[in-house]
C-alpha positions in Angstrom: 0.0 0.0 0.0 1.5 3.3 -1.1 -0.1 5.8 1.3 -2.5 6.1 4.2 -4.5 9.3 4.4 -5.2 10.3 8.1 -7.9 12.9 8.5 -7.6 15.1 11.6 -9.4 17.9 13.3 -6.8 17.9 16.1 -9.2 16.3 18.6 -8.2 13.5 20.9 -10.4 11.1 18.8 -8.5 12.0 15.7 -5.2 11.5 17.4 -6.2 8.0 18.5 -7.0 7.2 14.9 -3.6 8.5 13.9 -2.0 6.3 16.5 -4.0 3.3 15.3 -3.0 3.9 11.7 0.7 4.2 12.8 0.6 0.9 14.6 -0.9 -0.8 11.5 1.4 0.8 9.0 4.2 -1.9 9.1 1.7 -4.7 8.5 0.1 -2.8 5.6 3.5 -2.1 4.0 2.8 1.6 3.9 5.4 3.9 2.3 3.9 7.2 3.5 1.4 8.5 5.9 -0.4 11.7 5.0 -1.6 13.8 7.9 -4.4 15.9 6.5 -6.5 18.8 7.8 -9.1 20.6 5.7 -10.3 24.0 6.9 -12.3 26.9 5.6 -11.3 30.5 5.8 -14.1 33.1 5.8 -14.3 36.9 5.7 -15.7 38.2 8.9 -19.4 38.9 8.6 -19.9 36.5 5.7 -21.5 33.1 5.7 -19.7 32.1 2.5 -15.9 31.1 2.4 -14.1 33.9 0.6 -10.4 34.1 -0.1 -8.7 36.3 2.5 -4.9 36.1 1.8 -3.7 37.3 5.2 -6.1 35.3 7.2 -5.6 32.2 5.0 -1.8 32.4 5.4 -2.1 32.6 9.2 -4.5 29.8 9.4 -2.4 27.6 7.1 0.8 28.2 9.2 -1.1 27.4 12.4 -2.5 24.2 11.0 0.8 23.1 9.7 2.4 23.6 13.1 -0.3 21.5 14.7 0.3 18.7 12.1 4.0 18.8 12.8 3.4 18.4 16.5 1.2 15.3 15.8 3.9 13.9 13.5 6.5 14.3 16.3 4.2 12.5 18.8 3.6 9.6 16.4 7.3 9.2 15.6 7.9 8.6 19.4 5.5 5.6 19.5 7.3 3.4 16.9 10.8 2.0 16.4 10.3 2.3 12.7 10.9 5.5 10.8 7.7 6.1 8.9 7.6 8.8 6.2 5.0 11.5 6.9 3.6 14.1 4.6 1.8 17.1 6.2 -1.0 18.7 4.3 -3.4 21.5 5.3 -5.6 23.2 2.8 -8.6 25.5 2.5 -11.0 22.9 1.1 -14.3 21.2 1.5 -13.3 17.7 2.4 -16.0 15.7 0.6 -15.3 17.5 -2.7 -11.5 17.1 -2.3 -11.2 13.6 -0.9 -11.2 11.3 -3.9 -9.1 13.7 -6.0 -6.5 13.8 -3.2 -6.5 10.0 -2.8 -5.9 9.5 -6.5 -3.1 12.0 -6.6 -1.4 10.6 -3.5 -2.0 6.9 -4.3 -3.9 6.4 -1.1 -5.0 2.9 -0.2 -6.8 3.7 3.0 -8.5 6.7 4.6 -8.4 6.8 8.4 -10.6 8.9 10.6 -11.5 9.1 14.3 -14.8 8.8 16.1 -15.5 9.6 19.8 -18.4 9.8 22.2 -21.4 12.1 22.3 -20.5 15.7 21.7 -17.2 14.9 20.0 -18.9 12.4 17.7 -21.6 14.9 16.7 -19.0 17.6 16.0 -16.4 15.5 14.3 -18.2 12.6 12.6 -21.7 13.8 12.1 -20.7 17.3 10.9 -21.3 18.6 7.4 -17.9 17.5 6.2 -17.0 14.2 7.8 -20.4 12.6 7.8 -20.2 12.6 4.0 -16.8 10.8 3.9 -18.4 7.3 3.9 -20.9 8.4 1.3 -18.4 9.9 -1.2 -15.2 7.9 -0.7 -14.1 5.7 -3.5 -11.4 4.3 -1.1 -11.6 2.1 2.0 -12.3 4.1 5.1 -11.3 3.0 8.6 -13.3 4.5 11.4 -11.4 4.3 14.7 -13.3 4.7 18.0 -11.6 6.9 20.6 -11.1 3.9 23.0 -9.8 1.5 20.4 -6.8 -0.5 21.6 -3.6 0.4 19.8 -0.9 -2.1 19.0 -2.7 -5.4 19.3 -3.0 -6.0 15.6 -5.9 -7.6 13.8 -6.5 -11.3 14.7 -10.3 -11.6 14.2 -12.7 -9.8 11.9 -16.4 -9.7 11.5 -17.5 -9.2 7.9 -21.1 -7.9 7.9 -23.0 -8.5 4.7 -26.5 -8.1 3.4 -25.8 -10.8 0.8 -26.2 -8.4 -2.0 -23.8 -8.8 -5.0 -20.4 -7.4 -4.3 -18.4 -6.0 -7.1 -15.1 -7.5 -8.2 -13.2 -4.3 -7.3 -14.7 -4.3 -3.8 -13.8 -8.0 -3.3 -10.2 -7.3 -4.4 -10.0 -4.6 -1.7 -11.4 -7.0 0.9 -8.9 -9.7 -0.2 -6.1 -7.3 0.2 -6.8 -6.6 3.8 -7.5 -10.2 4.7 -4.3 -11.4 3.0 -2.3 -8.9 5.0 -3.5 -9.9 8.4 -4.6 -13.5 8.0 -7.3 -13.1 10.7 -10.0 -15.5 11.8 -13.0 -14.5 9.7 -16.6 -14.5 10.8 -19.2 -13.6 8.1 -22.4 -12.2 9.7 -25.8 -11.7 8.0 -28.6 -10.1 9.9 -32.1 -10.2 8.4 -35.4 -8.8 9.7 -37.7 -11.5 11.2 -40.1 -11.1 8.3 -37.5 -11.6 5.6 -37.6 -14.6 3.3 -34.1 -16.0 4.1 -34.4 -19.0 1.9 -35.6 -17.6 -1.4 -33.9 -19.0 -4.5 -32.1 -15.7 -5.0 -30.9 -15.6 -1.4 -29.6 -19.2 -1.7 -27.6 -18.2 -4.8 -26.1 -15.2 -3.0 -25.1 -17.4 0.0 -23.4 -19.9 -2.3 -21.6 -17.2 -4.2 -20.3 -15.7 -0.9 -19.1 -19.1 0.3 -17.2 -19.5 -3.0 -15.5 -16.0 -3.0 -14.4 -16.3 0.6 -13.5 -20.0 0.6 -9.8 -19.4 0.8 -10.1 -17.8 4.2 -12.1 -20.7 5.7 -14.6 -18.3 7.4 -17.4 -19.2 9.8 -20.8 -18.1 8.6 -23.5 -16.8 10.9 -27.1 -16.1 9.8 -29.0 -14.2 12.4 -32.4 -12.6 12.7 -32.9 -9.1 14.3 -34.7 -5.8 14.0 -31.6 -3.7 14.5 -28.7 -4.7 12.3 -26.1 -2.6 13.9 -27.0 -3.8 17.4 -26.8 -7.4 16.4 -23.5 -7.1 14.5 -21.7 -5.2 17.1 -23.0 -7.5 19.9 -21.6 -10.4 17.9 -18.3 -8.6 17.5 -18.0 -8.0 21.2 -18.9 -11.6 22.1 -16.3 -13.0 19.7 -13.7 -10.4 20.7 -13.3 -9.1 17.1 -10.5 -6.8 16.3 -12.3 -5.2 13.3 -15.7 -5.1 11.6 -15.6 -5.0 7.8 -18.5 -4.0 5.6 -19.2 -3.3 2.0 -22.1 -0.9 2.4 -25.2 -1.1 0.3 -28.3 1.0 0.7 -29.7 0.6 4.3 -26.6 -1.5 5.1 -24.9 -1.9 8.5 -22.5 1.0 8.1 -25.3 3.4 7.0 -27.6 2.2 9.7 -25.1 2.9 12.5 -24.9 6.6 11.5 -28.5 7.1 10.4 -30.5 9.3 12.8 -33.2 6.7 13.2 -30.8 4.2 14.7 -29.4 4.5 18.2 -26.2 6.5 18.0 -25.1 5.1 21.4 -23.6 2.1 19.5 -21.2 4.3 17.5 -20.5 6.4 20.6 -19.2 3.5 22.7 -18.2 0.7 20.3 -14.5 -0.2 20.9 -14.5 -2.0 17.5 -12.9 -0.2 14.5 -15.0 -0.3 11.3 -13.6 -0.7 7.9 -15.9 0.4 5.1 -15.0 -0.9 1.6 -16.8 1.2 -1.1 -19.0 -0.3 -3.7 -17.4 0.5 -7.0 -18.4 -0.2 -10.6 -16.7 -3.1 -12.4 
């Protein structure tokens, strides 16, 4: 993997995500970690971002100094000598994300998530709440209380059994091949769902075939709250990571949808890896 893009708003939650990414970097074979902060400069009295050269320069310098301080802290936690790139820019993150990832050959985007107020400000804000929606690259969401340095020994792959593109599968394979974890495949369906329709049987067979090389354990569950069921399963099985390829109304979208209890996301100690659905 060429690069990891670490998003930061300089919060404690974002720093934990950066620590977690640093601990994974050797296993991922990362050549460069990019510490990135997007900000908006505004002329006083205006609701619209307007170029203000003096202000923009001051904000830029201040943000670069903060990024340098994070870099120094991260270097102290590893015996390796990872290469960092510091990048702060006046930009709207959702508009810039994929372009930046293409230019920097990013293989993984990492972002933090914390409890209650910090979650609402950092993750559910107008910028970062859209990252999972717009990203064409895998996104790793790291809870504030995630344990750093233990590696990834067990993963829960949450799936709605919908067809997964070849590109998404290749990204999933890449992560599983790097860590060689114990794999649990979990499907949660509503009690009223027809779990044994011909189409469902075909999808189950296809999923068994594409994951056969990892000898996974398959778990088919019934529940009204997908996120609750999957995260409870992850806790019971001491999972290191939950992986999902989000479809409409999928696990990852349900966690962060206003109609589902946000307490799960506030307190879950399990990092979430969202692999985007991409066209063939």
